C-alpha positions as CSV (number, residue, x, y, z in Angstrom):
1,X,21.2,-32.9,-12.1
2,X,20.2,-29.3,-13.9
3,X,18.7,-26.6,-12.0
4,X,14.7,-26.3,-12.2
5,X,14.2,-23.2,-14.1
6,X,10.4,-21.7,-14.4
7,X,11.3,-18.9,-16.4
8,X,14.7,-18.3,-18.8
9,X,17.8,-16.8,-17.3
10,X,18.0,-14.3,-19.8
11,X,15.3,-13.0,-21.9
12,X,15.1,-11.0,-25.3
13,X,12.2,-8.8,-25.4
14,X,11.8,-5.5,-27.0
15,X,10.1,-3.9,-23.8
16,X,10.2,-0.3,-25.5
17,X,8.3,-1.3,-28.4
18,X,5.2,-2.0,-26.1
19,X,5.6,1.1,-24.2
20,X,2.3,2.4,-25.7
21,X,0.7,-0.5,-24.8
22,X,1.6,-0.1,-21.2
23,X,0.8,3.5,-21.4
24,X,-2.5,2.7,-22.3
25,X,-3.2,0.4,-19.5
26,X,-1.5,2.3,-17.1
27,X,-3.5,5.4,-18.2
28,X,-6.6,3.4,-17.6
29,X,-5.6,2.6,-14.0
30,X,-5.0,6.2,-13.1
31,X,-8.0,7.2,-14.8
32,X,-10.2,4.9,-12.9
33,X,-8.3,5.7,-9.6
34,X,-9.1,9.3,-10.3
35,X,-12.8,9.1,-10.9
36,X,-13.4,6.8,-8.0
37,X,-11.5,9.1,-5.4
38,X,-13.3,12.3,-6.9
39,X,-16.8,10.6,-7.4
40,X,-16.8,8.3,-4.4
41,X,-13.9,9.0,-2.0
42,X,-12.7,6.3,0.6
43,X,-14.5,3.8,2.9
44,X,-12.9,5.6,5.9
45,X,-12.2,3.2,9.0
46,X,-12.5,3.9,12.6
47,X,-9.0,5.6,12.6
48,X,-10.2,8.3,10.7
49,X,-13.7,8.5,11.3
50,X,-13.6,8.4,15.1
51,X,-15.2,5.8,17.6
52,X,-14.7,3.8,20.8
53,X,-11.4,1.9,21.2
54,X,-11.9,-1.0,24.3
55,X,-9.0,-3.4,25.6
56,X,-10.6,-6.3,27.3
57,X,-8.6,-9.2,28.9
58,X,-9.9,-12.9,29.4
59,X,-8.3,-15.4,32.2
60,X,-8.2,-17.7,29.1
61,X,-7.6,-17.7,25.6
62,X,-10.3,-15.7,23.9
63,X,-12.0,-17.2,20.8
64,X,-12.4,-13.7,18.8
65,X,-15.2,-15.5,16.8
66,X,-17.9,-15.5,19.3
67,X,-16.6,-12.4,20.7
68,X,-17.1,-10.5,17.5
69,X,-20.5,-12.2,17.1
70,X,-21.6,-11.0,20.3
71,X,-20.5,-7.3,19.7
72,X,-22.0,-7.2,16.0
73,X,-25.2,-8.3,17.5
74,X,-25.2,-4.9,19.0
75,X,-25.8,-3.6,15.5
76,X,-23.0,-0.9,14.9
77,X,-22.0,0.5,12.0
78,X,-18.4,-1.0,11.9
79,X,-16.4,-3.3,14.4
80,X,-13.0,-4.0,14.3
81,X,-11.3,-6.7,17.1
82,X,-7.4,-7.9,16.9
83,X,-5.3,-9.9,19.4
84,X,-2.4,-8.0,21.0
85,X,0.2,-9.2,23.3
86,X,3.1,-8.3,25.6
87,X,2.9,-8.3,29.6
88,X,0.1,-10.3,31.0
89,X,-1.5,-10.4,27.4
90,X,0.8,-13.3,26.8
91,X,-0.8,-15.4,30.1
92,X,-2.0,-17.1,28.5
93,X,-1.5,-16.2,24.7
94,X,-4.4,-14.3,23.1
95,X,-6.0,-13.5,26.2
96,X,-6.2,-9.8,25.2
97,X,-8.3,-8.4,22.4
98,X,-8.6,-4.6,21.1
99,X,-11.9,-4.1,20.1
100,X,-12.9,-0.9,17.8
101,X,-16.6,0.3,17.5
102,X,-17.7,3.1,15.1
103,X,-20.8,4.5,16.8
104,X,-23.9,5.6,15.2
105,X,-24.1,9.3,14.5
106,X,-25.4,11.5,16.8
107,X,-29.0,12.7,16.4
108,X,-30.3,16.1,16.4
109,X,-29.9,17.4,19.9
110,X,-27.6,14.7,20.9
111,X,-24.0,15.0,22.1
112,X,-21.9,12.8,20.1
113,X,-19.4,12.4,23.0
114,X,-22.7,11.0,24.9
115,X,-23.4,8.5,22.3
116,X,-20.0,7.4,22.5
117,X,-19.7,7.1,25.9
118,X,-23.2,5.2,25.5
119,X,-21.7,2.7,23.0
120,X,-18.9,1.8,25.7
121,X,-21.4,1.0,28.5
122,X,-23.5,-1.2,26.2
123,X,-20.5,-3.2,24.9
124,X,-19.6,-3.7,28.8
125,X,-23.0,-4.9,29.5
126,X,-23.0,-7.3,26.5
127,X,-20.0,-8.9,27.4
128,X,-20.4,-8.9,31.0
129,X,-18.3,-9.3,33.8
130,X,-16.0,-12.3,32.5
131,X,-13.4,-9.7,31.0
132,X,-11.2,-7.3,32.5
133,X,-11.7,-3.8,30.7
134,X,-8.3,-2.5,30.6
135,X,-8.7,0.7,28.7
136,X,-11.6,2.5,27.2
137,X,-10.8,5.3,25.0
138,X,-13.3,7.6,22.3
139,X,-11.5,8.9,19.6
140,X,-13.3,12.3,18.5
141,X,-13.6,13.4,14.8
142,X,-10.9,16.0,15.2
143,X,-8.5,13.7,16.7
144,X,-9.2,11.4,13.6
145,X,-8.9,14.0,11.1
146,X,-5.6,15.0,12.4
147,X,-4.6,11.3,12.1
148,X,-5.9,11.4,8.4
149,X,-4.0,14.5,7.5
150,X,-0.9,13.6,9.2
151,X,-1.0,10.0,7.5
152,X,-1.3,11.8,4.0
153,X,1.3,14.3,4.7
154,X,4.0,11.3,6.2
155,X,2.9,9.6,2.5
156,X,3.7,12.5,0.3
157,X,7.1,13.4,2.2
158,X,8.0,9.7,1.8
159,X,7.6,9.8,-1.8
160,X,9.4,13.0,-2.3
161,X,12.3,12.6,0.0
162,X,12.8,9.0,-1.4
163,X,13.0,10.3,-5.2
164,X,15.4,13.3,-3.8
165,X,17.8,10.3,-2.6
166,X,17.6,8.7,-6.1
167,X,18.2,12.3,-7.9
168,X,21.4,12.7,-5.6
169,X,22.7,9.2,-6.2
170,X,22.0,8.9,-9.5
171,X,21.2,12.0,-11.8
172,X,18.1,14.2,-11.5
173,X,16.3,12.7,-14.8
174,X,16.6,9.2,-12.4
175,X,15.1,11.4,-9.7
176,X,12.0,12.7,-11.9
177,X,11.7,9.1,-13.3
178,X,11.5,7.8,-9.4
179,X,9.2,10.7,-8.3
180,X,6.6,9.9,-11.0
181,X,6.8,6.1,-10.6
182,X,6.7,5.5,-6.7
183,X,4.2,8.5,-6.5
184,X,1.9,6.7,-9.0
185,X,2.3,3.4,-7.4
186,X,0.8,4.8,-4.2
187,X,-1.7,6.8,-5.7
188,X,-2.9,3.8,-7.8
189,X,-3.0,1.5,-4.8
190,X,-5.0,4.1,-2.7
191,X,-7.1,4.1,-5.9
192,X,-7.9,0.7,-5.8
193,X,-9.2,0.8,-1.9
194,X,-11.7,3.4,-3.4
195,X,-12.8,1.9,-6.2
196,X,-13.4,-1.4,-4.5
197,X,-15.7,0.1,-2.0
198,X,-17.3,1.9,-4.5
199,X,-18.2,-1.5,-6.0
200,X,-19.6,-2.7,-3.2
201,X,-16.9,-4.5,-1.1
202,X,-16.3,-4.0,2.5
203,X,-13.2,-2.8,2.3
204,X,-12.0,0.3,4.8
205,X,-8.7,2.9,4.4
206,X,-7.2,2.6,7.8
207,X,-3.9,3.4,9.4
208,X,-2.6,0.2,8.6
209,X,-3.5,0.9,4.8
210,X,-1.3,4.1,5.2
211,X,1.5,1.8,6.8
212,X,0.9,-0.4,3.4
213,X,1.4,2.4,1.3
214,X,4.5,3.5,3.2
215,X,5.8,-0.1,2.7
216,X,4.8,0.1,-0.9
217,X,6.6,3.3,-1.4
218,X,9.8,1.3,0.0
219,X,9.1,-1.8,-2.1
220,X,8.7,0.2,-5.2
221,X,11.6,2.6,-5.2
222,X,13.9,-0.9,-4.6
223,X,12.5,-2.2,-8.0
224,X,13.1,1.3,-9.7
225,X,16.9,1.6,-8.3
226,X,17.7,-1.9,-9.5
227,X,16.6,-0.7,-12.9
228,X,18.4,2.4,-12.9
229,X,21.6,1.0,-11.3
230,X,21.9,-1.5,-14.2
231,X,21.2,1.5,-17.0
232,X,24.0,3.4,-15.4
233,X,26.3,0.1,-15.4
234,X,25.7,-0.4,-19.1
235,X,25.6,3.4,-19.8
236,X,29.7,3.0,-18.7
237,X,30.2,-0.1,-20.7
238,X,28.5,0.9,-23.9
239,X,29.0,4.3,-24.4
240,X,27.7,4.6,-28.1
241,X,24.6,2.5,-27.6
242,X,21.2,4.3,-28.1
243,X,19.3,4.9,-25.1
244,X,16.4,2.7,-26.5
245,X,18.9,-0.4,-26.7
246,X,20.2,0.2,-23.1
247,X,16.8,0.4,-21.9
248,X,16.0,-2.9,-23.6
249,X,19.5,-4.7,-22.7
250,X,19.1,-3.5,-18.8
251,X,15.7,-4.6,-18.5
252,X,16.1,-8.0,-20.0
253,X,19.1,-8.7,-18.0
254,X,17.2,-8.1,-14.6
255,X,13.7,-9.6,-15.7
256,X,14.5,-12.7,-14.3
257,X,15.5,-11.3,-11.3
258,X,12.8,-9.0,-10.6
259,X,10.1,-11.6,-11.5
260,X,11.6,-14.3,-8.9
261,X,11.8,-11.4,-6.2
262,X,8.3,-10.3,-6.8
263,X,6.9,-13.5,-6.6
264,X,8.6,-14.7,-3.7
265,X,7.1,-11.5,-2.1
266,X,3.6,-12.0,-3.2
267,X,3.8,-15.8,-1.9
268,X,4.8,-14.6,1.6
269,X,2.0,-12.1,1.9
270,X,-0.7,-14.4,0.7
271,X,-1.2,-16.3,4.1
272,X,-1.8,-12.8,5.2
273,X,-5.2,-12.6,3.2
274,X,-6.6,-14.9,5.6
275,X,-5.4,-13.4,9.0
276,X,-8.8,-11.4,9.3
277,X,-9.9,-7.9,8.4
278,X,-7.0,-6.0,9.7
279,X,-4.3,-8.1,7.8
280,X,-6.6,-8.3,4.9
281,X,-6.6,-4.6,4.3
282,X,-2.8,-4.4,4.5
283,X,-2.0,-7.3,2.1
284,X,-4.3,-6.1,-0.4
285,X,-2.4,-3.0,-0.9
286,X,0.8,-5.1,-1.1
287,X,0.0,-7.4,-3.4
288,X,-1.5,-5.2,-5.6
289,X,1.4,-2.7,-5.1
290,X,4.0,-5.6,-6.0
291,X,2.1,-6.2,-9.3
292,X,2.2,-2.1,-9.8
293,X,5.3,-1.4,-8.6
294,X,7.5,-4.3,-10.9
295,X,5.3,-2.7,-13.9
296,X,6.4,1.2,-13.1
297,X,9.7,0.4,-12.5
298,X,10.1,-0.5,-16.4
299,X,7.2,1.0,-18.0
300,X,7.2,4.2,-16.2
301,X,10.5,5.1,-14.7
302,X,12.8,3.9,-17.3
303,X,10.8,4.8,-20.2
304,X,10.3,8.5,-18.9
305,X,14.3,8.5,-19.6
306,X,13.4,8.5,-23.1
307,X,11.4,11.9,-22.8
308,X,13.7,13.7,-20.9
309,X,17.3,15.4,-21.5
310,X,19.9,12.9,-22.1
311,X,21.3,11.4,-19.1
312,X,24.5,12.6,-18.5
313,X,24.4,15.4,-21.0
314,X,25.0,13.2,-24.0
315,X,23.4,13.6,-27.0
316,X,21.5,10.5,-27.8
317,X,20.5,11.1,-31.6
318,X,20.2,7.4,-32.4
319,X,18.2,6.7,-29.3
320,X,15.8,9.7,-29.8
321,X,15.2,8.8,-33.4
322,X,14.4,5.2,-32.4
323,X,12.0,6.5,-29.8
324,X,9.8,8.5,-32.0
C-alpha cells in the first residue's frame, strides 16, 4: 500500500525569486509591531503591574467556573485563576486554586498597600469559610517592575547567546543571520500581543508570555540551524554551485520536513487554546511563532547570506550576480 502524502516528498520552488515579496510582507509585520508597541504598548498582566495573590484549598474538587464568577462579581479590574497541584492539593485532585487579582488604583490620600489588603479581605469575605486560605501575597509595583525588567533581559540574552553559539558552530555570517531571524521572531510575536490588545482583544502580556517567547526563541533557532546545516552540507558537495542555487536546493530539500514538523507542533498546541486564560496567552505566542519562525528560517536567516560576505571567504560571483 502506498504511503499517504499530503505534500510532495521533494519540491522545486524558486524561493530566492520570491524573496522581495516575502521581504515586503515581513516588513509590514515589523512596521505594525513597532507602531503598536510605540503607540499602545502592552496590556500588562498582574505579574508586571502588581496585585494580590491568594492560594485557596477546598475539601473537594473545585469547579473553577463558579469560583471565578464569585470573584468577578466584586468588580476588580482583572482576575486570573488556575489550578495547582502537589502535596495536599492532589487530595483530591484540583482542590487548590491560585487567585490573582489586580486591585483598583489608590485614590488621592490612600496607600496602595492598604487598598491591596482590603482586596484580600473582600475576597475572603465573599468566598466564606468553606475554603482554606493557605497563602496571601501582595505583589507591589516595585517587585513587578523588576520582574518585567528581568524578563526582558532574559529574553534578549537568550537570543544573543543562541546566536553566538550558531556563529561558533558554523561561521559568523550564520550567527548574524540567526541573531536577526530569532530576534525578529521574538519581537514580532511580542508585537502581536500589543496589536491584539490595541484593537480591543482582552489579552495580557504576562510572565507566561515571556516563557512562551523564550520557548519560541529555541524553536525558531532549531528551524534555522536545520537550514544552515543543509547549506553547509551542500556547500561541501557542490563547491561550484552559486549561493542562490544552493539556498534554493537546500530549502527545497528540507521543505517537506519543516512543513510536517511545524504542522505537528501546531496541532499539539491547538488544544491549549481551550485551557483557559493562562494557557491561551501561552498558546497564542507558540502558534503564531511557529508560523513566523518557519517563515524567517528561509526568508530572513537564509536570504541574508546573499547580502553578506561569502561564507568561507569564497567569491560567489555567479551567486552575487543572480541575487541582484
